N, C-alpha and C positions, 0 to 999 in steps of 0.2 A: 466190865463194860461201864461206861459213864452213865448210860441212859440219857435222860433229859427229854426235851421237847423240840420238835421241828415244825416250822411253819413255812410254807412257800406259796408263791403265786406267779402266774405267767399270764400275760395279755398279748394277744396277737390280733393285729388289725387286718381287715380285708377290704380296704376302701376301693380297691380296683374294680370290685363288682359294681359299685355305684358310680365312681368317677368316669368309667368308660362310657357311661350313658349320658351323664350331665356335663362332664368336663373332659372331653377326650384329649385335650392338650395338657392335662395334669397327670403326672405319675406320682403316687404317694405310697410309701410302705413304712411300717413301724412295728416294733415289738418291745416288750420290757419284761423283766423278771425280778423277783425278790425272794430271798431265802434267809431264814433265821434259825439258828440252833442255840439252845441254852441248856446248861447242865450244872448241877450243884456238885462241887468237889467235896465239900464238908458243910457243916452247919454255918460256917462263916465265909466260905469261898464259893465263887461262882464264875463260870466262863461262858462267853457268848461269842458267836460267829455270825456276822451279817454280810450278805452278798447281795448286790443289786446291779442291774445293767439296763441299757436301753439303746435302741437304734431307731433313727428317724431319717428318712430320705424323701426329699421333695424336688421334683423337676417340672418346670413349666416350659414347654417347648417354644412358646412364643417369647419367653423372657429367660434365656439361660443364665443371665446375670443374677437372677433371683433364686437359682437352685441351691440346695444345701443338702449335706449328708452329715449326720452327727451320730457318733457311737461312743459309749463309755461303759466301763466295767469297774466296780469297786468292791473290795473285800476288806473287812475290818474284824480283827480279833480283839476281844476285851477280857480283862481279868478284874473281878471285883471282890473286895474283902470288906465285910460289914460285921461290926459287933456293937450292939446297942444302937446309939445314935451317931456312930462314927462310921463313915464309908470311905474307902480308898479305891480308886480305879485307875487302870492303865489301859491303853489301847494303841493299836498300830493299824494304820490304814494303808493299803496298797491299791493303786488304781491306774487305769490306762484310758485315754480318751483321744478321739480323733474328730476333727472338724474340717469340712471342705465347703467353702462358700463361693458359689459361682466359679468362674474360671480363674479368679484372682488369688484366692487365699486357701492355703492348706496348712494344717497344724496337727501334729501328733505329740502327745504329752504323756510321760510317765510320772506318777505322783506317789510320794511317801509322806505319811503324816502321823508321827507319834504324838500322844497326848497323855496327860495324867491329871488327876484331880483329887481333892480331899474335901469331904463334907462333914460338918459337925453340928449337931443340934443340942440345945439345952432346955431346961425347964423354962416355961413362960413363953415359948414360941420363938426364942432367939436361935439364929443359925448362921453358919459361916461356910463359905465355899471358896477354895483357892484352886486355880487351874493353870496349867501350862500347856501350850500346844505349838506345833510347828508343821508347816506344809512345805515340802521340797518338790519342785516341778522341774523336769528335764525334757527338753524338746525345743525344736526350732520352728519359727514361723516363716513360711515361704509366702512372701507378699509381692505379687507380681505388678500390681498397679498402684501408683502413688495416690491416685484419686479415688480409691475404693470407697463406696458408701458404707461398707462394713467397718473399716478401720481408717477413718479420716486422719490425715496428718501422722500416720504411723512412721516415725523416723527410725533411726538406727537403734534406739533404745529397745524397741519391740522386736524388730527383725534380727537383731544381733544377740538376743537373749537365749542362749542354749540352756542355761540353768537359772532358776530364780527360787526364792524362798520367802516365807512369811513366818515370823516368830512372834508369839503372843503370850501374855500373862494377864490373869484376871483375878480380882478380889471382889467378892460379894458378901455383904453383911446385912442380915435381917434382924431388926430389934423390935420387940413388942414393948414399947415404952409404957403404955397403959393398956387396959382392956380394950379401949376403943381406938388406939392410935398405933400404927405400925410404920416403921421406917425401913426402907430398902435402899442401901447405899452401895455403890460399886465403882470400880475404876479398872480400866483396861489399857494396856500398853501394847503397841504393835510396832514391828520393825520389818520393812520390806527391803530385800536385797535383790538387785537385778542389774546385769551388765555393768558392774562396777559402781552402781549408784545405790545409795542408802537413803531410805526415807523412814522417819520415825514419828510416832504420835502417842499422846497420852489422853485418854477420854474419861472424864468423871461422869457419873450418873446418879440421880437421886429420885426416889419415889416415896411419897407420903400417902398413906391409906388410912382413912377415918372410917371405922366400923360403927356407923350410926345405930344399927340394930343387927339382928341376926340375918336379916334379908337385904339390908341397904348398906352400900359402901360408896364412899367418895374418894377420889384420888387426884393428885396432881403429880406431874413428873417432868423432869428435864434432864438434858445431857448433851454431850457433844460426841461427834463421830467423825473420823477421818477415813478416807480411802483413796487409792490411786485412781486416776482416770483410766477406764478400761473400755472395751468395745461396748457400744450402746445397746447391743443385743446380748443379753446374759446367756451365753451358750457355753457348754463344756469345753474346756481348753482355752477359751477366750476371756471368760469372766474374771480370771486372776492374772491376766497379762497386762501390766501397766504400759501405757502408751507415752507417758512422760514422767519426769522426775518431780513434778509438783503435785501435792496432795489436794484433794477436794475436802472441804470442811463444811459441817452442818451443825447448827445449834437447834435442837429439837425440843419442843415442849408440848404438853397435852394436859387436859383436865377432863374428868368424866365421872359418871355415876353408874353403878351396877346394882340391879335389883333382882333378887332371886325370890320368885313367888312360891307359895305353898305347893302349887303344882310343879311338875318338872319344867318350869318356864323361866328363862333368864332374859333380862333386857339390859343392854349396855348402850350408853350414849356418851360420846366424848367429842371434844373439839381439839384441834391441833393447830399449831403455828410453827413452821420450820423456816429458819434463815440459812441460806446456802451461800458459800463463798468459794470462788475460784472453780466453779463447775466447768467441766469440759463441755464446750459448746459444739455439738454435733449437727444441729439443725442446718447450719449453713452448708455443710458438706453434703448432707442428705438431700437437700433441695437443689444442690448444684448451683448455689448462688454466689460462689466465690471463684474468681478467675485470677489465678496467680496472686492471691492476696488482695485483689481489688474486685469490688462489686460490679456486676454487669447485667445487661438485660437478658433474661432467660425465657421470656414469653414468646416472642416471635422474631423471625428473621435471624440474621447473623449476630452472634454474641458480640457486644461492644463493651470493652472494659473502660473504666474511668481513666482519664488521662493523667490525673495526679495519683501518685502512689498512696495506697491505703492499706495498712497492715491488716492481715487476717485476724478476725475476732474469734479466738478459740477458748477464752475464759470469761465467764460472766458471773455476776452475783444475782441473787433473786430470793423470792419467798414462795412458800406453798402453805396454804391454810384452808381450813374447812371443818367439816363435822362428819361423824360416822355414827351409824345406828346398827345394832346387831340384836336379833331376837332368835332365841334357840328353844326348841321344844325337844327335850331329851327323850330317848326311848324309855318306856315304862310299861309295867304289866297292865296298867289301867287303860292304856290307849295303844291302838295299832298304828297311829300316825306319829311321825317324828320328822324333824328337819330344822332348817334355820332360814332366816331372811336377813340380808344385809343391804345397806344403802350408804353410799359415800357422796357427799357434795364437796368438791374440792376446786381450788383456784391456784393457778401458778402465775407469778408475775416476775418478769425480768427487767421491768422498767423500759428504758430506751436502748436500742441498738443502732449505732451509727446515726444517732439523733432522731430516730423514728421509733414509735411505739411498736413493740414486738411481742406477739403472743406465741409462746413455745408450743411445739407439737404435743408435749406431755400435759398441756392444760386441757384435760378431759373433765368436764364439770360433773357429770352424773354417771354413777356405776351402781348397778343393782343386781343382786343374785337371790334367787329363791330355790331352795333344795327341799324336796319332800320325799319321804319314804313311807310306804304303806305295807304292813305285814298282812298279806292277803289271807294266808292260812299257814298251817304248820309247814315250814320249809320254804314257802313261796313268798316273795316280796317284789314290789315294783317301786321304781323311783323316777322322779322327774326333776330336771334342773332347768331353770330359765335364767338367761343372762341378757342384760340390756345395758348399753352405754351410749352416751351422747358422742357426737363426732369430734374428732380432733381438728385442729386448725391447719389449713394449707396456706402457705404464704409465698410470695414472690417479691424480690426487689426489682425495681424498675428504674430506668433512666429515660427521661424525655429528650426531646430534640435539643434542649439547652443543657443536657447532661446533669439535670437536677435529679437527685435521688428520691425515690418514692417507694412505697410498699403497698402491695395488695394482699389482703387476707380474706379468707372465706372458710367457714366451718363446713365440714363434711356431714352427710346425713348420719342419723343414728344407726346403730347396729344391734340386732337382737338374735338370739340363738336359743334353741330348745333341744335338750338332751333327754334320752330315755334309757332306762335299764330294767330288765326283768331277770331275777335271779332265783335259784333254787339251791338250798343247802340241806345236807342230810348227814346223819351220823354213820360211821363205819366201825368195823371191829377194831381198827387201829387209830381212829381219830375222827375227823370231820372234813367234809368236802363242800365246796361251794362252786357252782357254775353260773356264769352271768352272760347275758347277751346285752350289749350296750350299743347305742346309736347316738353319736354326737352330731349335732346339727341336723336334726330330723327334717326340718323345713327347707333344707338346702339354701340357707340364707347366704347372700354374697356380701362380703365385708368391703366397705368403701376404702380405697387405698390412697388416692390423691386426686388432683384435678389435672385435666388436660386442657390447656388454654391455647387458643388460636386467635392472635390479634390482641386487641385491647383487653384490659381486665374486665371481668364480667362475662366475656364470651368463652366460658369454660364449661366443661362437662365432667361429671364424676366418673373416675375410672374405678371399676369394681374388680376385686380379685375373683377368680373362678370359685364357684360354690364347692366347698370341701366338706364332705360328709365322712365320718369316721366310724364305721361299724366295727365292733370289737367282740372277740370271744375271750373271756377271762376265766381262769381256773385257779382256785386256791385250795390248798390242803393244809391241815393242821394235825400233827401227831402228838 
């Protein structure tokens, strides 16, 4: 027998117990699982097997177009060979995923993904990593409505793609030039194949780290990245389905500082500036502000399109910039309390659209998370998570009586959520068990969705999603 170790976990949600009381129009069900097996074949060889899957289903009786059902299962086998500072690995991924979004979209995909890598380290902190990977997807998208908010402007490239693949190669080199200066350089190349179309890109990256002291580090980094335009909601089966043959491009840069205190405390601060080119512009489709490629009045009365033809705006350039803070208190024998806090201040700018200032939906200025865990006693622990974000922007294009184009924008209210967890873990004769009771959205907070406007701009009310609370039972076993 190989022996080895096994770890597994399963989580089952039972939100119907709560939703039937506070939101009878909402049906929600979900579960997920993880399994990992590892065994040593010899002093230099090791095998691993990882399996995971998830199912989520949401139905709102008053809005069937917002319903969704998502399922995926993935299994990956790995072989690793290591001798000294050299490691070689190979892996094969097999998966199946299915998505149904409203009455318009259904997608089932089978996935195969081989990959291999080589890592090598040397004295002085130098290291090299070379990797190759491929993802092959088989399946067809059934797209019933051309104006779907989930897949705007999904032409034949997406609906006709029975098979598609992504091929990638990556090189990473880490050099410790001096005791206080480290250089991390890399380059990645990707090729996307779908429906007879080929897209390719090469992306270099560079990171400089200055070790000022044992506790203080400074860094600057920059690089480029390319990716196809995909569905604006990153869901299994849809997140790797290109909707056009043009790649989106970003130039990303950041600079920051990391401080590790004598206590198990870490503080990170960094600022970032990203420049985006040829972004797939989905806001117009989501807000239903385009009428056959021409802007129209969507606030009241009968929609009226512009008399002169105006091409649909589906590609834009823009910036994202801001700052991030992260504080982490690591678990330690000296303290029963651990956790982290993070805060992001961010801005997004697209400049002008159709000659008017335009604030994109993803311009969310403030996001904060606080996660704390308290070891109550031997085996018992309690945790809390607080989440707060400012409101996104809701916008409408308007036409006045003279057919002059205007725009109305208003930010939605803030949203806050509180999650709790109580867990108990205990040793067994064969390993260790952990049982947890989780409650997501304890306060039954309702998230602002958009504005419902009647008449002139300003005569709007906020439309909230039904309060969704997610009580979970989670069980984890380690052998």
